[in-house]
Structures are given as C-alpha cells and as structure tokens.
C-alpha positions in Angstrom: 101.4 -223.2 -135.4 100.6 -219.5 -134.7 103.5 -217.3 -133.5 103.3 -213.7 -132.2 105.8 -211.0 -131.1 104.9 -208.9 -128.1 106.1 -207.0 -125.1 106.0 -208.5 -121.5 103.8 -206.3 -119.3 103.6 -208.2 -116.1 105.7 -211.0 -114.6 104.1 -211.1 -111.1 102.6 -214.6 -111.5 104.6 -217.8 -111.0 105.7 -219.1 -114.5 103.2 -216.8 -116.2 103.8 -213.6 -118.2 101.2 -211.2 -119.5 102.3 -210.3 -123.1 100.7 -207.4 -125.1 100.6 -207.8 -128.9 99.9 -204.8 -131.2 98.7 -204.9 -134.7 97.0 -202.6 -137.2 93.7 -202.9 -139.0 92.0 -200.6 -141.5 88.8 -199.1 -140.3 85.9 -200.3 -142.5 84.2 -196.9 -143.0 86.9 -194.3 -142.6 89.9 -196.2 -144.1 92.2 -195.1 -141.3 94.7 -197.6 -139.7 93.7 -198.3 -136.2 96.1 -199.8 -133.6 94.7 -202.9 -131.8 96.2 -204.3 -128.6 95.5 -207.7 -127.1 96.9 -209.3 -124.0 97.8 -213.0 -123.8 98.7 -215.2 -120.7 101.9 -217.0 -121.7 103.7 -219.8 -119.9 107.3 -218.8 -119.0 110.1 -221.1 -118.0 112.9 -218.7 -119.2 112.5 -216.0 -116.6 111.5 -213.1 -118.8 111.6 -209.6 -117.2 109.0 -206.8 -117.7 109.6 -204.8 -120.8 111.4 -207.5 -122.8 110.2 -208.4 -126.3 109.3 -212.1 -126.7 108.2 -214.5 -129.4 105.5 -217.0 -128.3 103.5 -219.7 -130.0 100.5 -221.9 -129.3 100.7 -225.1 -127.3 98.3 -227.5 -125.7 96.3 -226.0 -122.8 98.4 -225.6 -119.7 95.7 -224.1 -117.5 92.3 -222.3 -117.9 93.8 -219.2 -119.5 97.2 -220.3 -120.7 97.7 -222.0 -124.0 100.7 -220.1 -125.3 104.4 -220.8 -124.5 107.5 -218.5 -124.9 109.7 -219.7 -127.8 112.5 -217.1 -127.5 113.4 -213.7 -126.3 113.8 -211.1 -129.1 117.3 -209.7 -128.9 116.9 -206.4 -130.9 114.0 -204.7 -129.2 114.6 -205.2 -125.5 113.5 -202.2 -123.4 115.7 -201.2 -120.5 114.3 -199.8 -117.3 
C-alpha cells in the first residue's frame, strides 16, 4: 500500500480534499535537485482544514478521480492561518 505525506490545499468540495505532495529528483543532465509537486484528490471523512499536513494511502476507486483516502493528520507540521 502506497502512503504519502502532503499539505491540504483545497477543502471546498464535499468529502474531498486536494493534497499537494512535494519530492525531489536529480536532474539527469545538470545533476541539480529539482522540486516536483503533484496534486492528489483524496477522500476525507475527518474534516481536514486547509493548510494541515495529512498522511494518505491508496484505496479502491471511490470516484473517477479519487482513489486515495486520508489515514491520519500529521500532528507536528500543522500550519496555522
């Protein structure tokens, strides 16, 4: 089961959160580390707020775009607005 850590960007949809995950890759020619960001549509039954850090994992398809589910809220990196 794949698991990712990310930051909740948008909570405007019903029971769906858009989560952004950042990771680094080494550029094949220049050798510099490049930051890569990807957005995931994640099923939310916990009531996550924007800016919170979450841990989510894969699940069976819930809809056309959602096949991830929030496992837990990360307690250490929560961002306050």
